[in-house]
Structure formats: C-alpha cells, structure tokens
N, CA, C and O atoms as a CHARMM CRD file, in Angstrom:
* protein
*
  288
    1    1 MET  N      0.84000  -1.18900   0.00300 PROA 1      0.00000
    2    1 MET  CA     0.01000  -0.00600   0.00600 PROA 1      0.00000
    3    1 MET  C      0.87600   1.24800  -0.00500 PROA 1      0.00000
    4    1 MET  O      1.96100   1.27000   0.57600 PROA 1      0.00000
    5    2 ASP  N      0.38700   2.28600  -0.66900 PROA 2      0.00000
    6    2 ASP  CA     1.14400   3.53800  -0.64000 PROA 2      0.00000
    7    2 ASP  C      0.68500   4.37700   0.54100 PROA 2      0.00000
    8    2 ASP  O     -0.13100   3.93900   1.35200 PROA 2      0.00000
    9    3 GLU  N      1.21900   5.58700   0.62700 PROA 3      0.00000
   10    3 GLU  CA     0.93400   6.44400   1.77300 PROA 3      0.00000
   11    3 GLU  C     -0.53900   6.85800   1.89000 PROA 3      0.00000
   12    3 GLU  O     -0.98500   7.30900   2.94600 PROA 3      0.00000
   13    4 HSD  N     -1.29100   6.69700   0.78100 PROA 4      0.00000
   14    4 HSD  CA    -2.69600   7.08700   0.78000 PROA 4      0.00000
   15    4 HSD  C     -3.62200   5.89600   1.05500 PROA 4      0.00000
   16    4 HSD  O     -4.84500   6.03400   1.01100 PROA 4      0.00000
   17    5 GLY  N     -3.04800   4.75200   1.33300 PROA 5      0.00000
   18    5 GLY  CA    -3.85100   3.58000   1.63900 PROA 5      0.00000
   19    5 GLY  C     -4.32100   2.78800   0.45000 PROA 5      0.00000
   20    5 GLY  O     -5.12000   1.86500   0.60100 PROA 5      0.00000
   21    6 SER  N     -3.84300   3.12800  -0.74000 PROA 6      0.00000
   22    6 SER  CA    -4.22600   2.35500  -1.93300 PROA 6      0.00000
   23    6 SER  C     -3.05900   1.51000  -2.39400 PROA 6      0.00000
   24    6 SER  O     -1.90300   1.79000  -2.07500 PROA 6      0.00000
   25    7 HSD  N     -3.37400   0.48700  -3.13800 PROA 7      0.00000
   26    7 HSD  CA    -2.33700  -0.39800  -3.65100 PROA 7      0.00000
   27    7 HSD  C     -1.75400   0.19400  -4.91900 PROA 7      0.00000
   28    7 HSD  O     -2.49300   0.66500  -5.78400 PROA 7      0.00000
   29    8 SER  N     -0.44200   0.17400  -5.03700 PROA 8      0.00000
   30    8 SER  CA     0.18300   0.65000  -6.28500 PROA 8      0.00000
   31    8 SER  C      0.22500  -0.50900  -7.26400 PROA 8      0.00000
   32    8 SER  O      0.34000  -1.66900  -6.87000 PROA 8      0.00000
   33    9 MET  N      0.13300  -0.18500  -8.52500 PROA 9      0.00000
   34    9 MET  CA     0.13400  -1.19800  -9.59000 PROA 9      0.00000
   35    9 MET  C      1.47500  -1.12600 -10.33300 PROA 9      0.00000
   36    9 MET  O      1.73900  -0.17200 -11.06500 PROA 9      0.00000
   37   10 ASP  N      2.30500  -2.13600 -10.13400 PROA 10     0.00000
   38   10 ASP  CA     3.55800  -2.20600 -10.86300 PROA 10     0.00000
   39   10 ASP  C      3.31800  -2.95800 -12.15900 PROA 10     0.00000
   40   10 ASP  O      2.38400  -3.75200 -12.26500 PROA 10     0.00000
   41   11 VAL  N      4.16000  -2.70500 -13.13200 PROA 11     0.00000
   42   11 VAL  CA     4.05800  -3.37400 -14.41800 PROA 11     0.00000
   43   11 VAL  C      4.52600  -4.82200 -14.24800 PROA 11     0.00000
   44   11 VAL  O      5.57700  -5.08700 -13.66400 PROA 11     0.00000
   45   12 LEU  N      3.72700  -5.74400 -14.76800 PROA 12     0.00000
   46   12 LEU  CA     4.04500  -7.15000 -14.73200 PROA 12     0.00000
   47   12 LEU  C      4.73200  -7.53900 -16.02900 PROA 12     0.00000
   48   12 LEU  O      4.29300  -7.14400 -17.11000 PROA 12     0.00000
   49   13 THR  N      5.77700  -8.28900 -15.93100 PROA 13     0.00000
   50   13 THR  CA     6.48400  -8.72200 -17.13000 PROA 13     0.00000
   51   13 THR  C      6.49200 -10.23600 -17.21600 PROA 13     0.00000
   52   13 THR  O      6.18100 -10.93100 -16.24900 PROA 13     0.00000
   53   14 TYR  N      6.84800 -10.73100 -18.37200 PROA 14     0.00000
   54   14 TYR  CA     6.95600 -12.16800 -18.58400 PROA 14     0.00000
   55   14 TYR  C      7.93700 -12.78200 -17.57600 PROA 14     0.00000
   56   14 TYR  O      7.67500 -13.85000 -17.02300 PROA 14     0.00000
   57   15 ASP  N      9.05100 -12.11200 -17.34400 PROA 15     0.00000
   58   15 ASP  CA    10.06200 -12.63800 -16.41700 PROA 15     0.00000
   59   15 ASP  C      9.54000 -12.75100 -14.99400 PROA 15     0.00000
   60   15 ASP  O     10.07400 -13.53200 -14.20700 PROA 15     0.00000
   61   16 ASP  N      8.51700 -11.99600 -14.64800 PROA 16     0.00000
   62   16 ASP  CA     7.93200 -12.07800 -13.32200 PROA 16     0.00000
   63   16 ASP  C      7.15600 -13.37000 -13.10200 PROA 16     0.00000
   64   16 ASP  O      7.00500 -13.81600 -11.96400 PROA 16     0.00000
   65   17 VAL  N      6.67100 -13.96600 -14.16100 PROA 17     0.00000
   66   17 VAL  CA     5.81300 -15.15500 -14.01400 PROA 17     0.00000
   67   17 VAL  C      6.39200 -16.40500 -14.66100 PROA 17     0.00000
   68   17 VAL  O      5.85100 -17.49500 -14.47200 PROA 17     0.00000
   69   18 HSD  N      7.47100 -16.27700 -15.41400 PROA 18     0.00000
   70   18 HSD  CA     8.05800 -17.43500 -16.09700 PROA 18     0.00000
   71   18 HSD  C      8.96300 -18.21500 -15.16400 PROA 18     0.00000
   72   18 HSD  O      9.76400 -17.64300 -14.42500 PROA 18     0.00000
   73   19 ILE  N      8.82400 -19.52300 -15.21000 PROA 19     0.00000
   74   19 ILE  CA     9.73200 -20.39300 -14.47100 PROA 19     0.00000
   75   19 ILE  C     10.48700 -21.20700 -15.50200 PROA 19     0.00000
   76   19 ILE  O      9.88400 -21.88900 -16.33100 PROA 19     0.00000
   77   20 ASN  N     11.79500 -21.13400 -15.45100 PROA 20     0.00000
   78   20 ASN  CA    12.61800 -21.85000 -16.40700 PROA 20     0.00000
   79   20 ASN  C     13.35400 -22.95500 -15.68000 PROA 20     0.00000
   80   20 ASN  O     14.22700 -22.70000 -14.85100 PROA 20     0.00000
   81   21 PHE  N     12.98300 -24.21100 -16.00800 PROA 21     0.00000
   82   21 PHE  CA    13.64300 -25.35200 -15.39700 PROA 21     0.00000
   83   21 PHE  C     14.91900 -25.68600 -16.15800 PROA 21     0.00000
   84   21 PHE  O     14.87600 -25.83200 -17.38000 PROA 21     0.00000
   85   22 PRO  N     16.04300 -25.81100 -15.47900 PROA 22     0.00000
   86   22 PRO  CA    17.24400 -26.33700 -16.14900 PROA 22     0.00000
   87   22 PRO  C     16.97400 -27.77200 -16.58400 PROA 22     0.00000
   88   22 PRO  O     16.15300 -28.44900 -15.96400 PROA 22     0.00000
   89   23 GLN  N     17.62400 -28.24600 -17.60900 PROA 23     0.00000
   90   23 GLN  CA    17.41500 -29.59200 -18.12400 PROA 23     0.00000
   91   23 GLN  C     17.57000 -30.65000 -17.02300 PROA 23     0.00000
   92   23 GLN  O     16.84500 -31.64500 -16.99700 PROA 23     0.00000
   93   24 GLU  N     18.53000 -30.41700 -16.11300 PROA 24     0.00000
   94   24 GLU  CA    18.76000 -31.38300 -15.03700 PROA 24     0.00000
   95   24 GLU  C     17.54000 -31.53800 -14.12900 PROA 24     0.00000
   96   24 GLU  O     17.27300 -32.62900 -13.62300 PROA 24     0.00000
   97   25 GLU  N     16.80400 -30.44900 -13.92400 PROA 25     0.00000
   98   25 GLU  CA    15.62200 -30.48900 -13.09800 PROA 25     0.00000
   99   25 GLU  C     14.39300 -30.97500 -13.89200 PROA 25     0.00000
  100   25 GLU  O     13.54100 -31.68200 -13.35500 PROA 25     0.00000
  101   26 TRP  N     14.31400 -30.59100 -15.16100 PROA 26     0.00000
  102   26 TRP  CA    13.18500 -30.96000 -16.00100 PROA 26     0.00000
  103   26 TRP  C     13.05600 -32.49200 -16.07700 PROA 26     0.00000
  104   26 TRP  O     11.94900 -33.02700 -16.01200 PROA 26     0.00000
  105   27 VAL  N     14.17900 -33.18300 -16.21300 PROA 27     0.00000
  106   27 VAL  CA    14.13000 -34.64500 -16.34200 PROA 27     0.00000
  107   27 VAL  C     13.65200 -35.31500 -15.04700 PROA 27     0.00000
  108   27 VAL  O     13.24100 -36.47500 -15.07400 PROA 27     0.00000
  109   28 LEU  N     13.69800 -34.62000 -13.94200 PROA 28     0.00000
  110   28 LEU  CA    13.23900 -35.18400 -12.66800 PROA 28     0.00000
  111   28 LEU  C     11.73100 -35.07500 -12.47900 PROA 28     0.00000
  112   28 LEU  O     11.16800 -35.72600 -11.59800 PROA 28     0.00000
  113   29 LEU  N     11.07100 -34.25700 -13.29900 PROA 29     0.00000
  114   29 LEU  CA     9.61900 -34.10000 -13.17500 PROA 29     0.00000
  115   29 LEU  C      8.92800 -35.29500 -13.81000 PROA 29     0.00000
  116   29 LEU  O      9.38900 -35.84200 -14.81200 PROA 29     0.00000
  117   30 ASN  N      7.81000 -35.68800 -13.20600 PROA 30     0.00000
  118   30 ASN  CA     7.03300 -36.78700 -13.80500 PROA 30     0.00000
  119   30 ASN  C      6.12700 -36.18200 -14.89500 PROA 30     0.00000
  120   30 ASN  O      5.96300 -34.96400 -14.95700 PROA 30     0.00000
  121   31 PRO  N      5.54700 -37.02500 -15.74300 PROA 31     0.00000
  122   31 PRO  CA     4.73900 -36.50000 -16.86900 PROA 31     0.00000
  123   31 PRO  C      3.61100 -35.57200 -16.44000 PROA 31     0.00000
  124   31 PRO  O      3.34700 -34.58900 -17.13200 PROA 31     0.00000
  125   32 SER  N      2.94400 -35.84000 -15.34100 PROA 32     0.00000
  126   32 SER  CA     1.85000 -34.97100 -14.93000 PROA 32     0.00000
  127   32 SER  C      2.37300 -33.59600 -14.47200 PROA 32     0.00000
  128   32 SER  O      1.70000 -32.58400 -14.66500 PROA 32     0.00000
  129   33 GLN  N      3.55300 -33.56100 -13.87400 PROA 33     0.00000
  130   33 GLN  CA     4.15000 -32.27200 -13.49200 PROA 33     0.00000
  131   33 GLN  C      4.53800 -31.46200 -14.71900 PROA 33     0.00000
  132   33 GLN  O      4.34100 -30.24700 -14.75500 PROA 33     0.00000
  133   34 LYS  N      5.08500 -32.12600 -15.71400 PROA 34     0.00000
  134   34 LYS  CA     5.44700 -31.46300 -16.96100 PROA 34     0.00000
  135   34 LYS  C      4.19500 -30.92300 -17.67400 PROA 34     0.00000
  136   34 LYS  O      4.19700 -29.81900 -18.21700 PROA 34     0.00000
  137   35 SER  N      3.14800 -31.72200 -17.65400 PROA 35     0.00000
  138   35 SER  CA     1.89500 -31.31000 -18.28800 PROA 35     0.00000
  139   35 SER  C      1.31000 -30.10100 -17.54300 PROA 35     0.00000
  140   35 SER  O      0.86200 -29.14700 -18.17900 PROA 35     0.00000
  141   36 LEU  N      1.31000 -30.13200 -16.23400 PROA 36     0.00000
  142   36 LEU  CA     0.82800 -28.99500 -15.44400 PROA 36     0.00000
  143   36 LEU  C      1.62900 -27.74400 -15.76800 PROA 36     0.00000
  144   36 LEU  O      1.05400 -26.67800 -15.98900 PROA 36     0.00000
  145   37 TYR  N      2.95200 -27.86500 -15.79700 PROA 37     0.00000
  146   37 TYR  CA     3.81000 -26.71800 -16.11800 PROA 37     0.00000
  147   37 TYR  C      3.43700 -26.13600 -17.49100 PROA 37     0.00000
  148   37 TYR  O      3.28200 -24.92300 -17.63700 PROA 37     0.00000
  149   38 ARG  N      3.29700 -27.01000 -18.48600 PROA 38     0.00000
  150   38 ARG  CA     2.93500 -26.52700 -19.82400 PROA 38     0.00000
  151   38 ARG  C      1.59400 -25.81900 -19.82000 PROA 38     0.00000
  152   38 ARG  O      1.44600 -24.75000 -20.41200 PROA 38     0.00000
  153   39 ASP  N      0.61400 -26.41700 -19.15000 PROA 39     0.00000
  154   39 ASP  CA    -0.71900 -25.79800 -19.10700 PROA 39     0.00000
  155   39 ASP  C     -0.68000 -24.43000 -18.43300 PROA 39     0.00000
  156   39 ASP  O     -1.29200 -23.48100 -18.92300 PROA 39     0.00000
  157   40 VAL  N      0.02800 -24.32200 -17.32100 PROA 40     0.00000
  158   40 VAL  CA     0.11400 -23.06000 -16.59800 PROA 40     0.00000
  159   40 VAL  C      0.84500 -22.01700 -17.45200 PROA 40     0.00000
  160   40 VAL  O      0.41000 -20.86800 -17.52000 PROA 40     0.00000
  161   41 MET  N      1.93400 -22.39700 -18.09500 PROA 41     0.00000
  162   41 MET  CA     2.67700 -21.44200 -18.90700 PROA 41     0.00000
  163   41 MET  C      1.87000 -21.02500 -20.14100 PROA 41     0.00000
  164   41 MET  O      1.92000 -19.86400 -20.54700 PROA 41     0.00000
  165   42 LEU  N      1.13000 -21.95900 -20.73600 PROA 42     0.00000
  166   42 LEU  CA     0.29500 -21.56700 -21.88800 PROA 42     0.00000
  167   42 LEU  C     -0.79100 -20.59300 -21.47000 PROA 42     0.00000
  168   42 LEU  O     -1.10100 -19.65000 -22.19800 PROA 42     0.00000
  169   43 ASP  N     -1.37300 -20.82400 -20.28700 PROA 43     0.00000
  170   43 ASP  CA    -2.36600 -19.86700 -19.77100 PROA 43     0.00000
  171   43 ASP  C     -1.71500 -18.51700 -19.49600 PROA 43     0.00000
  172   43 ASP  O     -2.30700 -17.47000 -19.75900 PROA 43     0.00000
  173   44 THR  N     -0.51000 -18.54300 -18.97300 PROA 44     0.00000
  174   44 THR  CA     0.22700 -17.29700 -18.71500 PROA 44     0.00000
  175   44 THR  C      0.49500 -16.54700 -20.02100 PROA 44     0.00000
  176   44 THR  O      0.26500 -15.34100 -20.10200 PROA 44     0.00000
  177   45 TYR  N      0.97500 -17.25000 -21.02800 PROA 45     0.00000
  178   45 TYR  CA     1.22200 -16.63000 -22.33400 PROA 45     0.00000
  179   45 TYR  C     -0.05300 -16.01000 -22.87400 PROA 45     0.00000
  180   45 TYR  O     -0.05400 -14.88000 -23.36300 PROA 45     0.00000
  181   46 SER  N     -1.14600 -16.77200 -22.77800 PROA 46     0.00000
  182   46 SER  CA    -2.42500 -16.27900 -23.29100 PROA 46     0.00000
  183   46 SER  C     -2.88700 -15.03400 -22.52000 PROA 46     0.00000
  184   46 SER  O     -3.29900 -14.04200 -23.12000 PROA 46     0.00000
  185   47 ASN  N     -2.81500 -15.09800 -21.21500 PROA 47     0.00000
  186   47 ASN  CA    -3.24000 -13.94000 -20.39500 PROA 47     0.00000
  187   47 ASN  C     -2.40800 -12.71000 -20.67900 PROA 47     0.00000
  188   47 ASN  O     -2.94800 -11.61000 -20.79100 PROA 47     0.00000
  189   48 LEU  N     -1.10400 -12.87700 -20.79600 PROA 48     0.00000
  190   48 LEU  CA    -0.24800 -11.72700 -21.10000 PROA 48     0.00000
  191   48 LEU  C     -0.55400 -11.17000 -22.49500 PROA 48     0.00000
  192   48 LEU  O     -0.54100  -9.95400 -22.69100 PROA 48     0.00000
  193   49 THR  N     -0.82200 -12.03400 -23.44400 PROA 49     0.00000
  194   49 THR  CA    -1.17800 -11.59900 -24.78400 PROA 49     0.00000
  195   49 THR  C     -2.50200 -10.82600 -24.75100 PROA 49     0.00000
  196   49 THR  O     -2.65400  -9.80100 -25.41600 PROA 49     0.00000
  197   50 ASP  N     -3.45400 -11.34000 -23.96300 PROA 50     0.00000
  198   50 ASP  CA    -4.76300 -10.68900 -23.84800 PROA 50     0.00000
  199   50 ASP  C     -4.67300  -9.27300 -23.29800 PROA 50     0.00000
  200   50 ASP  O     -5.47700  -8.41600 -23.66500 PROA 50     0.00000
  201   51 ILE  N     -3.70900  -9.01700 -22.42600 PROA 51     0.00000
  202   51 ILE  CA    -3.57300  -7.67600 -21.84000 PROA 51     0.00000
  203   51 ILE  C     -2.60700  -6.80300 -22.67000 PROA 51     0.00000
  204   51 ILE  O     -2.25800  -5.69400 -22.26500 PROA 51     0.00000
  205   52 GLY  N     -2.18700  -7.31900 -23.83000 PROA 52     0.00000
  206   52 GLY  CA    -1.39500  -6.48700 -24.73100 PROA 52     0.00000
  207   52 GLY  C      0.10000  -6.62800 -24.61700 PROA 52     0.00000
  208   52 GLY  O      0.83500  -5.78400 -25.13000 PROA 52     0.00000
  209   53 TYR  N      0.57700  -7.67100 -23.96100 PROA 53     0.00000
  210   53 TYR  CA     2.02900  -7.86800 -23.85200 PROA 53     0.00000
  211   53 TYR  C      2.62500  -8.04100 -25.23900 PROA 53     0.00000
  212   53 TYR  O      2.10400  -8.81200 -26.04400 PROA 53     0.00000
  213   54 LYS  N      3.67700  -7.35500 -25.51800 PROA 54     0.00000
  214   54 LYS  CA     4.35600  -7.43000 -26.82100 PROA 54     0.00000
  215   54 LYS  C      5.52000  -8.40200 -26.71300 PROA 54     0.00000
  216   54 LYS  O      6.49000  -8.16500 -25.99300 PROA 54     0.00000
  217   55 TRP  N      5.39800  -9.50500 -27.45000 PROA 55     0.00000
  218   55 TRP  CA     6.41800 -10.56300 -27.38700 PROA 55     0.00000
  219   55 TRP  C      7.64900 -10.15700 -28.17500 PROA 55     0.00000
  220   55 TRP  O      7.55000  -9.75900 -29.33600 PROA 55     0.00000
  221   56 GLU  N      8.79300 -10.25700 -27.54900 PROA 56     0.00000
  222   56 GLU  CA    10.06500 -10.01300 -28.25200 PROA 56     0.00000
  223   56 GLU  C     10.41000 -11.20900 -29.12800 PROA 56     0.00000
  224   56 GLU  O     11.01700 -11.06200 -30.18900 PROA 56     0.00000
  225   57 ASN  N     10.01600 -12.39600 -28.67100 PROA 57     0.00000
  226   57 ASN  CA    10.26900 -13.61500 -29.40500 PROA 57     0.00000
  227   57 ASN  C      8.90400 -14.10200 -29.92000 PROA 57     0.00000
  228   57 ASN  O      8.12600 -14.67300 -29.15600 PROA 57     0.00000
  229   58 HSD  N      8.61700 -13.88500 -31.18600 PROA 58     0.00000
  230   58 HSD  CA     7.30700 -14.21500 -31.73100 PROA 58     0.00000
  231   58 HSD  C      7.04600 -15.71600 -31.77700 PROA 58     0.00000
  232   58 HSD  O      5.89400 -16.12900 -31.91500 PROA 58     0.00000
  233   59 ASN  N      8.07200 -16.53300 -31.66800 PROA 59     0.00000
  234   59 ASN  CA     7.88600 -17.98200 -31.63000 PROA 59     0.00000
  235   59 ASN  C      7.11600 -18.38000 -30.37800 PROA 59     0.00000
  236   59 ASN  O      6.38700 -19.37100 -30.41300 PROA 59     0.00000
  237   60 ILE  N      7.24600 -17.65900 -29.28800 PROA 60     0.00000
  238   60 ILE  CA     6.52700 -17.96300 -28.06400 PROA 60     0.00000
  239   60 ILE  C      5.02600 -17.82300 -28.28400 PROA 60     0.00000
  240   60 ILE  O      4.25900 -18.71600 -27.92400 PROA 60     0.00000
  241   61 GLU  N      4.60900 -16.71400 -28.87000 PROA 61     0.00000
  242   61 GLU  CA     3.19300 -16.48800 -29.12200 PROA 61     0.00000
  243   61 GLU  C      2.65300 -17.54300 -30.09200 PROA 61     0.00000
  244   61 GLU  O      1.57400 -18.09100 -29.87100 PROA 61     0.00000
  245   62 GLU  N      3.39000 -17.82600 -31.15200 PROA 62     0.00000
  246   62 GLU  CA     2.97000 -18.81300 -32.13500 PROA 62     0.00000
  247   62 GLU  C      2.87000 -20.19800 -31.47500 PROA 62     0.00000
  248   62 GLU  O      1.92400 -20.94300 -31.73300 PROA 62     0.00000
  249   63 HSD  N      3.82500 -20.53100 -30.64600 PROA 63     0.00000
  250   63 HSD  CA     3.80000 -21.81700 -29.94500 PROA 63     0.00000
  251   63 HSD  C      2.58100 -21.90800 -29.04600 PROA 63     0.00000
  252   63 HSD  O      1.93500 -22.95300 -28.96900 PROA 63     0.00000
  253   64 CYS  N      2.26600 -20.81800 -28.37000 PROA 64     0.00000
  254   64 CYS  CA     1.11600 -20.77500 -27.47000 PROA 64     0.00000
  255   64 CYS  C     -0.17400 -21.03000 -28.25400 PROA 64     0.00000
  256   64 CYS  O     -1.01800 -21.81700 -27.82700 PROA 64     0.00000
  257   65 GLN  N     -0.32000 -20.37400 -29.37900 PROA 65     0.00000
  258   65 GLN  CA    -1.53600 -20.52800 -30.18500 PROA 65     0.00000
  259   65 GLN  C     -1.62800 -21.93800 -30.73900 PROA 65     0.00000
  260   65 GLN  O     -2.70600 -22.53200 -30.72600 PROA 65     0.00000
  261   66 THR  N     -0.53800 -22.47900 -31.22000 PROA 66     0.00000
  262   66 THR  CA    -0.51700 -23.83400 -31.77100 PROA 66     0.00000
  263   66 THR  C     -0.82000 -24.85900 -30.68100 PROA 66     0.00000
  264   66 THR  O     -1.59800 -25.78600 -30.90300 PROA 66     0.00000
  265   67 SER  N     -0.22000 -24.70000 -29.52000 PROA 67     0.00000
  266   67 SER  CA    -0.42000 -25.66100 -28.43100 PROA 67     0.00000
  267   67 SER  C     -1.85200 -25.63300 -27.92800 PROA 67     0.00000
  268   67 SER  O     -2.38500 -26.68300 -27.57000 PROA 67     0.00000
  269   68 ARG  N     -2.49000 -24.48000 -27.88600 PROA 68     0.00000
  270   68 ARG  CA    -3.87700 -24.38900 -27.42100 PROA 68     0.00000
  271   68 ARG  C     -4.80500 -25.12300 -28.39200 PROA 68     0.00000
  272   68 ARG  O     -5.75700 -25.77900 -27.96900 PROA 68     0.00000
  273   69 ILE  N     -4.52400 -25.01100 -29.68800 PROA 69     0.00000
  274   69 ILE  CA    -5.35200 -25.69200 -30.69600 PROA 69     0.00000
  275   69 ILE  C     -5.25000 -27.21000 -30.48800 PROA 69     0.00000
  276   69 ILE  O     -6.25800 -27.91500 -30.51500 PROA 69     0.00000
  277   70 HSD  N     -4.03100 -27.70000 -30.28000 PROA 70     0.00000
  278   70 HSD  CA    -3.83000 -29.13900 -30.14000 PROA 70     0.00000
  279   70 HSD  C     -4.33200 -29.68000 -28.80400 PROA 70     0.00000
  280   70 HSD  O     -4.61200 -30.87200 -28.67700 PROA 70     0.00000
  281   71 ARG  N     -4.44400 -28.79900 -27.80700 PROA 71     0.00000
  282   71 ARG  CA    -4.89600 -29.21500 -26.47400 PROA 71     0.00000
  283   71 ARG  C     -6.40500 -29.46700 -26.45200 PROA 71     0.00000
  284   71 ARG  O     -6.88400 -30.23800 -25.62100 PROA 71     0.00000
  285   72 ARG  N     -7.14200 -28.84700 -27.32800 PROA 72     0.00000
  286   72 ARG  CA    -8.61500 -28.93200 -27.28100 PROA 72     0.00000
  287   72 ARG  C     -9.11200 -30.20300 -27.86100 PROA 72     0.00000
  288   72 ARG  O    -10.32100 -30.43300 -27.90000 PROA 72     0.00000
C-alpha cells in the first residue's frame, strides 16, 4: 500500500511469471508435473497476450496458439 492507503500497480512482465527449469531439473519431473507446467505457462502466455504484452520472441506466441489448438 502507498501512503494514501491504496495499492500501487507495478508493471508485470513475462520474467515475473516465467519459471525456467534447467534440463537437469526438468528430467526429474514426472509426466503430470510437466503437463501442469505446460498448461500453466500456456495460460500465462495467453493472459499476457490478452492484456497487450508485446512478445520479443514471436515464436513464443505462435507456440502458445498452436499448443492451445492441439490441447482442445
């Protein structure tokens, strides 16, 4: 809260919500954990896109759209 009792709104970035597993850790996850990670990150990509996030790497957005189509 700020001095006036209201919450300040900071800018949210992709790096604030992205979790990057090193390969050594990724191989330790079971298939359901990997699936959950993918689902959460796809939702995150979609939500950030919906609020106007501009992707520096356009492959991320394309991957998100392609993955959502195949998930349905």
